[in-house]
LUMNUVO-507941 format. One record per residue (C-alpha): residue number from 0; y, z, x. Coordinates in nm, 4 decimals, always signed. Last residue first. Example, Ala and Ser with C-alpha at 12.3 -4.5 7.8 and 13.67 -1.06 7.14 Angstrom:
BEGIN
1	-0.1060	+0.7140	+1.3670 .
0	-0.4500	+0.7800	+1.2300 .
***
This chain:
BEGIN
240	+1.3912	+1.9361	-5.8155 .
239	+1.5640	+1.6762	-5.5978 .
238	+1.4905	+1.8628	-5.2739 .
237	+1.1298	+1.9264	-5.3704 .
236	+1.0684	+1.5530	-5.4081 .
235	+1.1991	+1.4845	-5.0573 .
234	+0.9611	+1.7491	-4.9266 .
233	+0.6697	+1.5753	-5.0995 .
232	+0.7530	+1.2685	-4.8870 .
231	+0.9210	+0.9283	-4.9203 .
230	+1.1402	+0.9801	-5.2269 .
229	+1.4512	+0.7630	-5.1973 .
228	+1.7921	+0.8939	-5.2998 .
227	+2.0558	+0.6245	-5.3485 .
226	+2.4133	+0.5857	-5.2313 .
225	+2.7004	+0.4056	-5.4016 .
224	+2.9970	+0.2860	-5.1956 .
223	+2.8561	-0.0662	-5.1799 .
222	+2.8833	-0.3415	-4.9203 .
221	+2.6902	-0.6576	-5.0103 .
220	+2.4904	-0.8113	-4.7267 .
219	+2.3906	-1.1784	-4.7182 .
218	+2.0687	-1.2464	-4.5251 .
217	+2.0258	-1.5790	-4.3458 .
216	+1.6746	-1.7005	-4.2671 .
215	+1.6194	-1.8304	-3.9126 .
214	+1.2618	-1.7184	-3.8483 .
213	+1.3741	-1.4245	-3.6374 .
212	+1.6022	-1.3178	-3.9215 .
211	+1.3123	-1.3162	-4.1668 .
210	+1.0846	-1.1217	-3.9347 .
209	+1.3688	-0.8732	-3.8787 .
208	+1.3523	-0.7944	-4.2510 .
207	+1.0095	-0.6366	-4.2040 .
206	+1.1359	-0.3471	-3.9952 .
205	+0.8797	-0.1686	-3.7768 .
204	+1.1305	-0.1684	-3.4883 .
203	+0.9116	-0.3341	-3.2238 .
202	+0.6792	-0.5045	-3.4734 .
201	+0.9691	-0.6676	-3.6541 .
200	+1.1238	-0.7752	-3.3243 .
199	+0.7971	-0.9402	-3.2160 .
198	+0.7269	-1.1193	-3.5481 .
197	+0.4642	-1.0674	-3.8183 .
196	+0.3395	-1.4012	-3.9580 .
195	+0.5288	-1.5858	-4.2297 .
194	+0.3523	-1.6987	-4.5484 .
193	+0.5121	-1.4370	-4.7753 .
192	+0.8537	-1.5541	-4.6576 .
191	+0.7907	-1.9010	-4.8049 .
190	+0.7218	-1.7612	-5.1540 .
189	+1.0345	-1.5479	-5.1282 .
188	+1.2439	-1.8514	-5.0352 .
187	+1.1414	-2.0495	-5.3449 .
186	+1.2200	-1.7485	-5.5621 .
185	+1.5719	-1.7122	-5.4261 .
184	+1.5576	-1.3600	-5.3047 .
183	+1.7241	-1.0244	-5.3709 .
182	+1.6374	-0.7199	-5.1675 .
181	+1.6984	-0.3483	-5.2039 .
180	+1.6435	-0.1301	-4.8993 .
179	+1.9914	+0.0092	-4.8490 .
178	+2.0965	-0.0502	-4.4877 .
177	+2.3368	+0.2012	-4.3413 .
176	+2.6548	+0.0585	-4.1942 .
175	+2.8632	+0.1553	-3.8924 .
174	+3.2395	+0.1161	-3.8610 .
173	+3.3682	+0.1716	-3.5052 .
172	+3.5849	+0.4200	-3.3193 .
171	+3.5920	+0.7239	-3.5504 .
170	+3.2220	+0.6816	-3.6257 .
169	+3.1445	+0.6882	-3.2547 .
168	+3.2909	+1.0347	-3.1981 .
167	+2.9677	+1.2375	-3.2016 .
166	+2.8094	+0.9740	-2.9806 .
165	+3.0518	+1.0702	-2.6992 .
164	+3.2780	+0.7758	-2.6045 .
163	+3.1923	+0.6704	-2.2488 .
162	+3.3228	+0.3164	-2.3083 .
161	+2.9722	+0.1741	-2.3677 .
160	+2.9678	+0.2016	-2.7461 .
159	+2.6298	+0.0772	-2.8715 .
158	+2.6665	-0.1513	-3.1723 .
157	+2.4405	-0.0593	-3.3372 .
156	+2.3004	+0.2902	-3.3844 .
155	+1.9249	+0.2727	-3.3388 .
154	+1.6782	+0.2184	-3.6233 .
153	+1.7879	-0.1420	-3.6163 .
152	+1.8848	-0.4373	-3.8329 .
151	+2.0567	-0.7424	-3.6862 .
150	+2.3232	-1.0044	-3.7553 .
149	+2.3319	-0.9591	-4.1318 .
148	+2.5690	-1.1852	-4.3228 .
147	+2.9109	-1.0714	-4.4395 .
146	+3.1035	-1.3741	-4.3105 .
145	+3.2426	-1.1694	-4.0204 .
144	+2.8892	-1.0951	-3.9030 .
143	+2.7348	-0.7591	-3.9831 .
142	+2.5293	-0.5034	-3.7913 .
141	+2.2731	-0.3127	-3.9985 .
140	+2.1457	+0.0435	-3.9561 .
139	+1.8178	+0.1870	-4.0764 .
138	+1.8012	+0.5581	-4.1466 .
137	+1.4670	+0.6918	-4.0202 .
136	+1.6004	+0.6668	-3.6647 .
135	+1.8637	+0.9368	-3.7429 .
134	+2.1585	+0.9112	-3.5008 .
133	+2.3981	+0.7466	-3.7464 .
132	+2.2798	+0.9698	-4.0290 .
131	+2.3564	+1.2830	-3.8285 .
130	+2.6946	+1.1376	-3.7306 .
129	+2.7998	+1.1342	-4.0957 .
128	+3.0149	+0.8714	-4.2727 .
127	+2.7922	+0.5642	-4.2652 .
126	+2.9311	+0.2682	-4.4590 .
125	+2.7014	+0.1337	-4.7275 .
124	+2.4574	-0.1541	-4.7189 .
123	+2.3004	-0.3971	-4.9649 .
122	+2.0591	-0.6926	-4.9571 .
121	+2.0633	-1.0665	-5.0120 .
120	+1.8286	-1.3541	-4.9256 .
119	+1.8631	-1.7323	-4.9578 .
118	+2.2196	-1.7312	-4.8216 .
117	+2.4712	-1.9565	-4.9982 .
116	+2.6207	-1.6470	-5.1559 .
115	+2.7640	-1.5911	-5.5024 .
114	+2.4297	-1.5513	-5.6791 .
113	+2.2844	-1.3261	-5.4092 .
112	+2.5822	-1.0908	-5.4020 .
111	+2.5925	-1.0872	-5.7823 .
110	+2.2239	-0.9870	-5.7962 .
109	+2.2857	-0.7120	-5.5414 .
108	+2.5781	-0.5887	-5.7502 .
107	+2.3558	-0.5811	-6.0587 .
106	+2.0968	-0.3784	-5.8689 .
105	+2.3627	-0.1373	-5.7474 .
104	+2.5104	-0.1043	-6.0971 .
103	+2.1670	-0.0044	-6.2287 .
102	+2.1943	+0.2939	-5.9927 .
101	+1.8731	+0.3908	-5.8154 .
100	+1.7717	+0.7455	-5.9010 .
99	+1.3951	+0.6935	-5.9167 .
98	+1.3915	+0.5000	-5.5854 .
97	+1.0250	+0.5232	-5.4797 .
96	+0.9105	+0.1978	-5.6432 .
95	+1.1479	-0.0107	-5.4338 .
94	+1.3387	-0.2724	-5.6312 .
93	+1.2654	-0.6297	-5.5186 .
92	+1.4918	-0.8735	-5.7042 .
91	+1.3661	-1.2272	-5.7686 .
90	+1.5819	-1.5309	-5.8489 .
89	+1.5023	-1.8613	-6.0216 .
88	+1.2321	-1.7179	-6.2470 .
87	+1.0607	-1.9641	-6.4839 .
86	+0.7952	-2.0229	-6.2170 .
85	+0.6546	-1.6772	-6.2941 .
84	+0.3041	-1.6441	-6.1513 .
83	+0.4267	-1.7017	-5.7945 .
82	+0.6810	-1.4258	-5.8483 .
81	+0.3988	-1.1747	-5.9000 .
80	+0.2311	-1.2662	-5.5715 .
79	+0.5693	-1.2740	-5.3970 .
78	+0.6509	-0.9217	-5.5120 .
77	+0.3273	-0.7914	-5.3588 .
76	+0.4103	-0.9703	-5.0342 .
75	+0.7547	-0.8097	-5.0361 .
74	+0.5994	-0.4691	-5.1000 .
73	+0.4149	-0.4973	-4.7717 .
72	+0.0734	-0.5440	-4.6086 .
71	-0.0892	-0.6867	-4.9243 .
70	-0.4650	-0.6226	-4.9198 .
69	-0.4884	-0.4437	-5.2555 .
68	-0.4210	-0.7682	-5.4400 .
67	-0.1948	-0.7519	-5.7436 .
66	-0.2217	-0.6168	-6.0980 .
65	+0.0693	-0.6802	-6.3321 .
64	+0.2878	-0.4395	-6.5274 .
63	+0.5378	-0.4593	-6.8130 .
62	+0.6484	-0.1219	-6.9427 .
61	+0.5694	+0.0464	-7.2718 .
60	+0.5186	+0.4060	-7.1555 .
59	+0.1391	+0.3666	-7.1781 .
58	+0.1415	+0.0242	-7.0105 .
57	+0.3051	+0.1789	-6.7058 .
56	+0.0426	+0.4547	-6.6990 .
55	-0.2475	+0.2107	-6.7339 .
54	-0.1354	+0.0028	-6.4356 .
53	-0.0551	+0.3099	-6.2253 .
52	-0.4076	+0.4436	-6.2800 .
51	-0.5616	+0.0972	-6.2260 .
50	-0.4106	+0.0632	-5.8789 .
49	-0.3045	-0.2587	-5.7061 .
48	+0.0479	-0.2529	-5.8448 .
47	+0.3388	-0.4788	-5.9369 .
46	+0.5744	-0.3299	-6.1983 .
45	+0.7559	-0.6028	-6.3915 .
44	+1.1150	-0.6246	-6.5151 .
43	+1.2318	-0.9407	-6.6945 .
42	+1.5760	-1.0930	-6.7320 .
41	+1.7643	-0.8099	-6.5677 .
40	+2.1261	-0.9059	-6.4994 .
39	+2.2859	-0.6336	-6.7099 .
38	+2.0718	-0.3714	-6.5434 .
37	+1.9357	-0.0906	-6.7651 .
36	+1.5814	-0.2269	-6.7300 .
35	+1.5954	-0.1486	-6.3579 .
34	+1.6898	+0.2139	-6.4250 .
33	+1.4097	+0.2401	-6.6808 .
32	+1.1531	+0.1019	-6.4374 .
31	+1.2588	+0.3354	-6.1564 .
30	+1.2342	+0.6345	-6.3912 .
29	+0.8955	+0.5222	-6.5184 .
28	+0.7693	+0.4827	-6.1624 .
27	+0.8752	+0.8355	-6.0702 .
26	+0.6997	+0.9865	-6.3679 .
25	+0.9090	+1.1553	-6.6347 .
24	+0.9678	+1.5207	-6.7277 .
23	+1.2085	+1.6252	-6.4553 .
22	+1.0382	+1.4216	-6.1867 .
21	+0.6616	+1.4077	-6.2321 .
20	+0.4533	+1.2321	-5.9686 .
19	+0.2902	+0.9053	-6.0775 .
18	+0.4511	+0.6665	-5.8280 .
17	+0.3739	+0.9054	-5.5372 .
16	-0.0032	+0.9141	-5.5771 .
15	-0.0542	+0.9697	-5.2049 .
14	+0.2644	+1.0811	-5.0211 .
13	+0.2778	+1.0161	-4.6459 .
12	-0.0014	+0.7583	-4.6301 .
11	+0.0759	+0.6032	-4.9695 .
10	-0.2410	+0.5009	-5.1533 .
9	-0.1086	+0.4732	-5.5095 .
8	+0.0871	+0.1503	-5.4773 .
7	+0.4046	+0.0460	-5.6546 .
6	+0.5995	-0.2784	-5.6117 .
5	+0.8876	-0.3044	-5.8618 .
4	+0.9678	-0.6673	-5.9448 .
3	+1.2932	-0.7753	-6.1098 .
2	+1.2998	-1.1357	-6.2317 .
1	+1.6402	-1.2993	-6.2841 .
0	+1.6141	-1.6165	-6.4934 .
***
């Protein structure tokens, strides 16, 4: 069974109460939930939260929701707590709670990538087509092996071109890929990841997935042409109306 977990917390530093903000007549968390439910591969969709307001709101629109510890340092840890309660799930998909416009097709594609790979973890990426995105440290880049597995994730453009090519021309010389923060796990792997300690590379780049690579876990990467619009700040919300 494919379990989709949507971690959602109220106490966001940059945007408190983000899951409950209204977007064109529906809360953000309801929109994420409905997009996840529209997936063909979705066996069960559960919102994982540590806040009673989010819990009651999800119940009010008819969604499944479970309370989790407030002490979790990441959404992955919150997903693992829920997954631990559902031994019937073979695979777990982590859909970020601030992606109200995520395409159901993207989630299904992630599930297919995980199912058809021998890797215990899967994620998505899309090719970067603007220099601004390539140079933006808030847009995470991923370098790929020939077998489609992740070699490294970075906030810097990787690889670095050392042949004196101006950065504005890098995209014409080399394909670069933007990481899309959806993750699929084999349930047994997810429970092991939740027990890992923070790693040096993770702390340097503030990227949790580097902890997994440092500990020897392979991550399969599916390449998609679809983009998604995450809502990290109130300014992001204003841009989508």
